[in-house]
C-alpha positions in Angstrom: 0.0 0.0 0.0 1.5 3.3 -1.1 1.8 6.1 1.5 3.0 9.5 0.3 6.3 10.5 1.9 7.0 7.3 3.8 6.8 3.5 4.2 3.5 1.8 4.9 5.0 -0.1 7.9 5.6 3.3 9.6 2.0 4.3 8.9 0.5 0.9 9.8 2.2 0.1 13.2 0.6 3.0 15.1 -2.8 1.8 13.8 -2.1 -1.8 14.9 -1.1 -0.5 18.3 -4.4 1.4 18.6 -6.3 -1.8 17.8 -4.1 -3.7 20.4 -5.0 -1.3 23.2 -8.7 -1.5 22.2 -8.7 -5.2 22.5 -6.9 -4.9 25.8 -9.8 -2.7 27.0 -12.3 -5.4 26.0 -10.5 -7.8 28.3 -11.4 -5.6 31.2 -15.1 -6.1 30.6 -14.7 -9.8 29.9 -12.7 -10.3 33.1 -15.1 -8.4 35.3 -18.1 -10.2 33.9 -16.3 -13.5 34.5 -15.3 -12.5 38.0 -18.9 -11.4 38.9 -20.5 -14.5 37.5 -18.2 -16.7 39.5 -18.8 -14.9 42.8 -15.2 -13.6 43.1 -16.3 -10.0 43.5 -18.6 -11.1 46.4 -15.5 -12.2 48.3 -13.9 -8.8 47.7 -16.9 -7.0 49.0 -16.5 -8.8 52.4 -13.0 -7.1 52.8 -12.4 -3.6 54.2 -11.5 -2.1 50.8 -12.6 0.9 48.7 -15.6 0.3 46.4 -13.5 1.5 43.4 -10.5 -0.8 44.2 -11.8 -3.8 42.3 -12.5 -1.9 39.1 -9.5 0.3 39.3 -7.2 -2.7 40.0 -8.6 -4.4 36.9 -8.2 -1.4 34.6 -4.7 -0.7 35.8 -3.6 -4.3 35.5 -5.0 -4.4 31.9 -3.2 -1.1 31.2 0.1 -2.7 32.3 -0.7 -5.7 30.0 -1.3 -3.2 27.2 2.1 -1.7 27.8 3.9 -5.1 27.7 1.9 -6.1 24.6 2.7 -2.8 22.9 6.4 -3.1 23.6 6.4 -6.6 22.1 4.5 -5.3 19.0 7.0 -2.4 18.6 9.9 -4.8 18.8 8.4 -6.9 16.0 7.7 -3.8 14.0 11.4 -2.7 14.4 12.5 -6.1 13.0 10.4 -5.7 9.9 11.3 -2.1 9.1 9.4 0.3 11.4 11.4 3.3 12.7 10.6 6.2 15.0 11.3 9.4 13.2 10.6 11.8 16.1 13.2 10.7 18.6 13.0 9.0 22.0 10.5 11.4 23.5 8.3 11.0 20.5 8.2 7.2 21.2 7.3 7.8 24.8 4.6 10.2 23.7 3.1 7.6 21.4 3.1 5.0 24.1 1.6 7.4 26.6 -1.3 8.5 24.4 -2.1 4.9 23.4 -2.1 3.7 27.0 -4.3 6.7 28.1 -6.8 5.8 25.4 -6.8 2.1 26.3 -7.2 3.0 30.0 -10.2 5.3 29.2 -11.8 2.6 27.0 -11.3 0.0 29.8 -13.8 1.9 31.9 -16.4 1.7 29.2 -15.9 -2.0 28.9 -15.9 -2.3 32.7 -19.3 -0.8 32.7 -20.5 -3.1 29.9 -18.9 -6.2 31.6 -20.8 -5.5 34.9 -24.1 -4.7 33.1 -24.0 -8.1 31.3 -24.4 -11.4 32.9 -21.6 -13.5 31.4 -18.2 -13.1 29.8 -19.2 -14.4 26.3 -22.0 -11.8 26.0 -19.8 -9.0 27.3 -17.2 -9.9 24.6 -19.9 -9.9 21.8 -21.3 -6.6 23.0 -17.9 -5.0 23.1 -16.9 -6.1 19.6 -20.2 -4.8 18.1 -18.8 -1.2 18.2 -15.1 -1.9 18.3 -14.9 -3.3 14.8 -16.8 -0.5 13.0 -14.8 2.2 14.9 -11.5 0.4 14.0 -12.1 -0.3 10.3 -13.9 3.0 9.6 -10.9 5.0 10.8 -7.4 6.1 9.9 -5.9 3.1 11.7 -5.0 1.2 8.6 -5.5 3.5 5.6 -5.8 7.2 4.9 -9.4 8.5 5.4 -9.0 10.2 2.0 -9.1 6.8 0.3 -12.5 6.0 1.7 -15.9 6.6 0.1 -17.0 10.2 0.5 -20.0 9.3 2.7 -17.8 7.4 5.1 -15.1 10.1 5.4 -17.3 12.4 7.5 -17.6 9.7 10.2 -14.0 8.4 9.9 -12.5 11.8 10.3 -14.5 12.7 13.4 -14.2 9.7 15.7 -11.8 8.8 18.5 -10.0 5.9 16.9 -8.9 8.2 14.0 -7.8 10.8 16.5 -5.7 8.4 18.5 -4.1 6.8 15.4 -3.2 10.3 14.1 -1.9 11.3 17.5 0.3 8.2 17.7 1.7 9.0 14.2 2.3 12.6 15.3 4.5 11.4 18.1 6.2 8.5 16.4 6.7 10.0 12.9 6.6 13.7 13.6 3.5 14.1 11.4 1.8 17.5 12.2 -1.6 17.1 13.8 -3.9 18.5 16.4 -5.1 15.0 17.2 -3.3 14.8 20.6 -5.5 17.5 22.0 -8.6 16.0 20.6 -7.9 12.5 22.0 -7.0 14.0 25.4 -10.4 15.6 25.4 -12.1 12.4 24.4 -10.2 10.4 27.1 -11.1 13.0 29.8 -14.8 12.9 28.7 -14.9 9.1 28.8 -13.3 8.9 32.3 -15.6 11.6 33.6 -18.7 9.7 32.4 -17.8 6.1 32.8 -15.8 6.0 36.1 -18.9 7.1 38.1 -21.1 4.9 35.9 -18.9 1.8 36.5 -18.8 2.4 40.3 -22.6 2.8 40.3 -23.1 -0.4 38.2 -20.7 -2.3 40.5 -22.7 -1.2 43.6 -26.0 -2.0 41.9 -24.9 -5.5 40.9 -23.6 -6.2 44.4 -26.3 -4.6 46.6 
């Protein structure tokens, strides 16, 4: 696939990493749904611990797993030709924005996982909107190559913003996407952290 001014592997890998952290967020919902169906969370509720600890512990552990998975994926990318063109701090910026996005998404999936009775249904519910957001975005190809009716959606959704922000940090591509994805992440956390806590208490009351 031809990308103007560079190699496709440099364009593609940030998009693959976006997909990776999104799948990592899905695991939060699946894990919480599984824990709740097996009664593990009931044991936690008997302990003198914060009501947010169970969910926050899960989201933070999955963020750590996203970090490890991302480092492995970057290592593979380096072996097949990917290169950072914006220096060490650009690489750190790319990882940071990806992990922040994955952390924010994990709270959405935590809410879904606790609202649904079993892990299999939680997985299905999560993938219903993950795949359209991923493939109708700039994760794998330029939005300009898409049908005109699809471009409006693809240009104005968070997966495109985080993919462009990752390329901004990794490759030095000029973009205002970092500010847009920071706004999206903040909005998601403001909405879904309280909702997840409420759902947790509701399921265990």
